[in-house]
N, C-alpha and C positions, 0 to 999 in steps of 0.2 A: 385942485388942476383940470382944465380942459384935457379931451384924449386930443383935441387940437393941435393945441400946442407942448404937447412932447414930441407927437408928430410932424413937426415943422420942426423941432432941434433935431430930430433925427437927421430929418431929411436936410438937413443944411451940414452938420457934422458927415453927414455920406459926398455931400457933393463938396466934400474934399477930401484931397489925395496927401496924407497925412505920410503913409510909406513913399511915397516919392520926395515929397517936400524934404523928410528927414534926409534920405537917400541921396539930392541934391548938398544940402547940406552938412551933413557927412563927407560929402565928396571936395569939397569948397576946401574945408579945412585941412582935409589929408595935402590936396594943395601946395596948403601952406605949412602944415608940417613937413611935408617934401624939399620947401626951400629953408625952413632954416637947417633938417638935416643936414643935404647940401654943401649948405655952408658954419656943422658944426667947429668947423678948425678954428674959426673966428671968433666962437662965444661957446664954448662948451655949457658950461653953467645953460645958457638958455634954451639949447639946444636939448635937452635934457628936460627939463620944466615943461618945455612949449610938449614934447614927444608924453608924458610924463598927464598935461592937462587934456591933450588931445585921445587920450585912451580913456578918463576920465567923462569926458564929455560924448565921447561913443556909448560910453554904457548910459550918461543921463538920455540920447535922442531914444537908444533903445528902451527903456524905462517910460520916458513920453509916448513914444508911439504904444507901446501896451496900455499904458493907463487910459491913452484916447479911443483903444478899440475896446479894453473894459466898460467906458462910460457909453457905447454904445452898445453894444451887448447889454448892460444894465437897460439903457431904453429900450432897447427890445423889448425884452421881457416883460417890464415895465406896461408895455403897450398890449403888448400879448396877454397880457393878467386883464388889461380891460376890455377885449375882445367878447367876453360873455354878456359885460355891460352893454355895449353896442349891438351887440346883435342880440340880444333881447331889447332893445329899446327901435331896432326893426321890426319884429315881427310883433309888438303890441302896435305898434304904429297900426300896419296891416292891417293883423287880427280887431282891433276896435277902428276898422272901413275906412282908416288914412284910403284916402285917391279909389274907392273903391266905386263913390258915387260921384265921382268928378265926370262932369260931361264930356259929351263926345267933344263940344268948341275947345272946351278947356287944356282939353287930353291935345289935339290938335298942336294947339298955337303954345305950347310947353315944349319951347323947341329948345336946343344945345345951342351951344357956341363952339362955332368948331370955323379955326383957322384957315384961309383960302390953302397955305403948302400945306396942311393937316387933310383938308379935304379931299386935297390934290392924290396923297401919300396914300389914303383911305380906298379911293376908288380906284388908284393904279390896279391894288391889288384886287379888291374886286371884280376886275374886267379881265384880271391876268388867269382867272379862273373859271371866265362863264365859257361854259363847250356845250354846243347845241346839242350834242350827244348825251348829256345831261341833263335832269331834270336840277333844279334850284329851289329853293324855299327862302321868300322872304318872309318876313315878322315885326310889320308895327311898322308899314310905307311909311303911312303919314303925308307930311305935306312935302317931304325932301321928293329931291329926283333921283335914289340910287336905285329906285326900278327900274331904274331908264337903262340902267347900266348891264342891268340883267337880262331881259329878254333874249340876249340867243341861250338862255338855256330851257329845255325843252321839255316837258313843261314847267313854265311856273308857276310855283304855288303861292296864294298869297293869305297870310293868317294874320290872324289878329283875335280881339277877345266880342268883336259883333264888327256884323257888315258897313256899317255909320264908318269907322274907320279907315276900315280898306275901301271907302268910295271916292276922296279926292287924287287918291293917286292911280284906281283902276280906271276912272273915269278921264285921264289923258290920253288914252290910246283911243282911234276907230273902236268902233261895234264889233270889226271880224275878230281883235286881237282879241278885246276885251272876250269870247265866249269864249279863249285856247284859255286864257287864266283859270286858274284854281285857286278858286273860294273859301278858305276853310276858317271857323268860326272857333276860338279855343276858350275853357272856362278851365281856370287852374285854381280856383276856389277850392276846390271839393280833392281830394285824398287820393282820386286813381290817375293814371296817364292824361296830360293835355293833346298826344299828338297819337293815342292810340289807332286811329281811321287811315294813319297815312302807311306808306309800305316802308320797310324797314331792307335798310342796307341799299338803300336806290339814288341817295342823296347826292351831288356830287359840290354843292353849297348849301350853307342854312348860314344866313344873314340877320342879325335883329341890331337896328341902331334905335339907338335911344328906349330900351322896352326892358332891359335887365337893371338898368337905373333907379329902375322904381319897383323892383325886386329886393326880398328880402333874400341872403343869402343862401337860404335853404332850398328856396325857391328855383335860387337860380340854379342850385348842382341839382334839382330835378329834372329841370331845361335839359344840363349840360348832360346827362342821361339819356334822355330820350334822342338829345341831336347826334348820342356814340353809337345809337341802336338801327339811328334812321340813315344817317351816313353810309355811305360806298363804300369798301375799303381803300383808300388817299381822299377820299374828300377832305374836304376844308370848313369848317366853321369860323367866322368870322361876326364877334360880339361887341358893341360896348357894353360898359358900365361902368360906377365910378369906385373908381380907385382910392379906397382909403387908404392905401397903404403912403398915398398925399394927405400934406398935410390940408390944403383945399379942399379934396374928397372929402376928411374928416368933417370938415364946414360944412359943406352941403347936409352931411344925415345931422349936424346936431343941430341942424335949423329943421330937416327931412324935406328937402328939399329933392332929397334923393336917399337911397337907403346906403344901411352899412354894408359892404362888398370888397374888403379888402382884397389884393390882388394876390398875396403870396396864398389869403387861402379860398380861392375862386381856381387857381392854379394847382393847390394839391387836391383836390376834388379833382381835376382835370387828368392829371399824370396819375389817378386811384385808378381814373376810366381806362384806361391809355391812353390818351391824347397825346400829340408831339403838339410844341411851343414852335411855330414857325416864326411866328413875329408877334412884338407888344410895341406899345405907342402910345406914349401920355404928350397929347398933343397940347397946342399954348389956350385956351380956349375951356370948355367941357369936357372933351372926346378926350378918354383912355380906350382901347381895345383892344382884340385877344385875338390871334387868327391861329386855329388850332388843327392836327391835323390827325385824323385816324390813321394809322399804319395801315401799309399793303400798298399793291398799284390799282389804280383809276385807270378802269376802260371802259369800253362802253361794246355791244355788239350793233348798232345801229348802223349802218351803212351807206345812209341818206337822206338830204331833206330838202323838202319843197322850197326852193328861193322865193323869197319876199320879204321886204324889207319893213321894219315894225316902226311904227310911227305914233306920237302924242296925236291925237286931236291938233285939226287947228281950230282957229272960231272965223 
């Protein structure tokens, strides 16, 4: 059986509030039993039978609730037992050159579906973190416009695997602002650090959109480890990823449209590093993201900034 089918079944069960429904059923039956007991002088034998039946039903409802929870746990265990298989498929896909030789045009045009409401939520969280006193980093700006939400950060680092992938985002701005952007090329095909030339404990915000979605879990964890080192105390990392704790995420991994990165495993590593989970969201389209915070107080010694409005180029 495909893992996506097991995950879909668990997702459906998790969407059902069994405990609440059982409590509601018990409460309604208790009300009926109370009415009968209040009139036990009319038909004593019926009152006794109904009270006894209610006690039996209570035991059955508890048993039912426990059985559903046991089923959920069995599904979770079975899914976790399949993790190794699916993680290896993602590693093998990457090791075999999957996506490695994709052209710049193909990468840039590989867009994620995002619902307008989800887009507003994501941008709102991103804008709330921008501060001219803090450096910021955007990875894989692509053809999206999120970079425009991050221009208050100073300096702003633009990061990707080559300059051609950065060009569409950078070219939106005036030549003057383009000179202020810090472009940085990374290579994650080697075993060493990817961001080794960037300063530690300096960044207020790191944002990666539609980048981790095509990275295996081991590489995602390596990036998060480096993000933790690069962020200053109180800094935030917002990253999209393919949440394979959801059935449609597993389906994407089964077709290698994206790779296998369950939320529970990503968070397990993030917590181990020391990150705090500030916010998480699974959108109606392809987009799931995590907002992680490095503990501490976010501050800066900057006292002023040249006042100017940063705009995109106007044709």
